[in-house]
N, C-alpha and C positions, 0 to 999 in steps of 0.2 A: 874788916876781917870777918870771915864767914864762921858762924857758929851753929852747930847742930841743935843746941839747946833752944834756940829762938824759934825753931820750926818743928818742935817735938809733937805737937797736935796734928800738924799736917802730915808729918812722917808716920804717925800712927794710922792715919786714914789710908795712906799710900800702902803701908804694910798690909792692912785689912783688905784692901782691894787686891793686892798681889796674892794673898792667901786664897781669897775667893776665886780669883782667875785660876789658880793652880787646881783647886778643888773642882771647879766646874769643867775646865778644858782638859786637864791632864788626867784627873781621877773620875770624872763623870758622876760627881756627887756621891761617891761611895763611902766617904768617911764623914762622920759627924764632927770630928775634932777640928779640922780646918775650916769647915763651915762655921761652927759656933765661934771659933777664934777670929775669924775674918769679920764676921758680923759684929762681934764684941769690940774688936779693935776700931772699927768704923764709928760705932756709936760712942765709944770712949774718946776718940779724937774729936768728934763733933761736939761732945760735951765739954771737952777741954777748950775748944775754940770759943765757946760761949761763956766760959768761966766757971762752970759747974765743978769740974774736976781740975785740981792744980796741975800746971804743966811741969811736972818733974818726972824723971825716969821712974822712980819708984811708984808714984801714984798712977801713972799710965799703965805700967806693966801689971801692977796688982789689980787695978780696976778691969783691965782686959782679961786677966785670969779669972777673977770673980765673975765677970760678966759671961765669959765662955762657959764656966761651970753651971751657972744659972740657966743659960740658953740650952745647954746639953741636958740638964735635968728636965726642963720644960719640953723639949722637943723629942726626947728619947722615945717615949711611948707612941706618939703620933707618926714618927718617922719609921719606927719599927713595924707598926701596923701597915703603913704604906708600902714598905718593903716586902712585908709577907704577902700582902694583897690577897684577894680572893681568887678562886679558880675562875678564869674567864670562860665564857661559853665558846664552843667551837666557832671558827670562823665560817660564816655562811656566805661570804662575798669573796669567792676565790676562783681563779680560772680552773682549779682542780674539781670544784663542784660539778657533779654530773659525769665525771670521768668513769668509764667502765673498766674494771680490772678483772682479770681471771686469777683466782686463788691458786697458789702453788702448794699450799698445805691447808689442813682443816682449820676452821675458825669457829669459835664459840666464845660465850661469855667467859668460861673457865679457862679456855685454851687460846690466848691471844696468837696472832699470826703476824708475820712480816712479809713484805714484798718489796722487790727491787723495782723501782720506777724512776727513770731519768737519772740514773746513777746514784740515787739515794735509797737506802734501806728505810722503809717506812713501816711503822707499827700499824696494824690494822685493828680496830675496835668496832664491835657491832653497836649500832645506834639503839636507843631505847626503844624505838618503834619496831625493831627487828624481833623483839621478844627473846625467848630463850632458845632459838633455833641453833642447829649445828650445821655449818656449811662444809662441804667436802672439797678437796683439791679438785680444780677444774671448773668449778662453778664460778659464775660471773656475779660481781657486786658493783654497786654504784656508790660513788663518793658523795656523802651528803654533809660532811663537815671536815674542816682541816684545822689541825693545831700543829705545833712545832714537832716535826718528826713523826706525826700520826695522822692517819686518815680515819674518819668515822664513816662506816659503810652500812649499807643495807642490801639484802639479797635482791636480785632482779627476779620478780615473780613472772612465771610463764603466763602468757595471755591466752 
């Protein structure tokens, strides 16, 4: 006769793997709860297989909960900093770099501008090399950096 209690350690590892699969593939590592619980379940299942943790439902559930709590406490700050991240520099390797645009409205450091290009409304920002100049509508600028929804531009100087 088949009994689940014989395979509790293996079942705990399988549940941990399923939780990790859901976390990675469906949620894209967006929650720490399933990540910590999945890793804790796998570790507790492995510890039960080698005899460190008793193979009882109570011991496996409580050990998994305690392990998930400890993992969450240890990983909270590093994952939060990773999620927050630093401001990345403008993309300097894009097909948009060098693109010449004609301003449809004035642009300065204090007055941002937008332009519609390729069906997308892009925010324009002056590069630090452009200084504090004010550009008028109709002037041309060159794209020197790209970020999500934003072009960093410099004025085209007359030769």
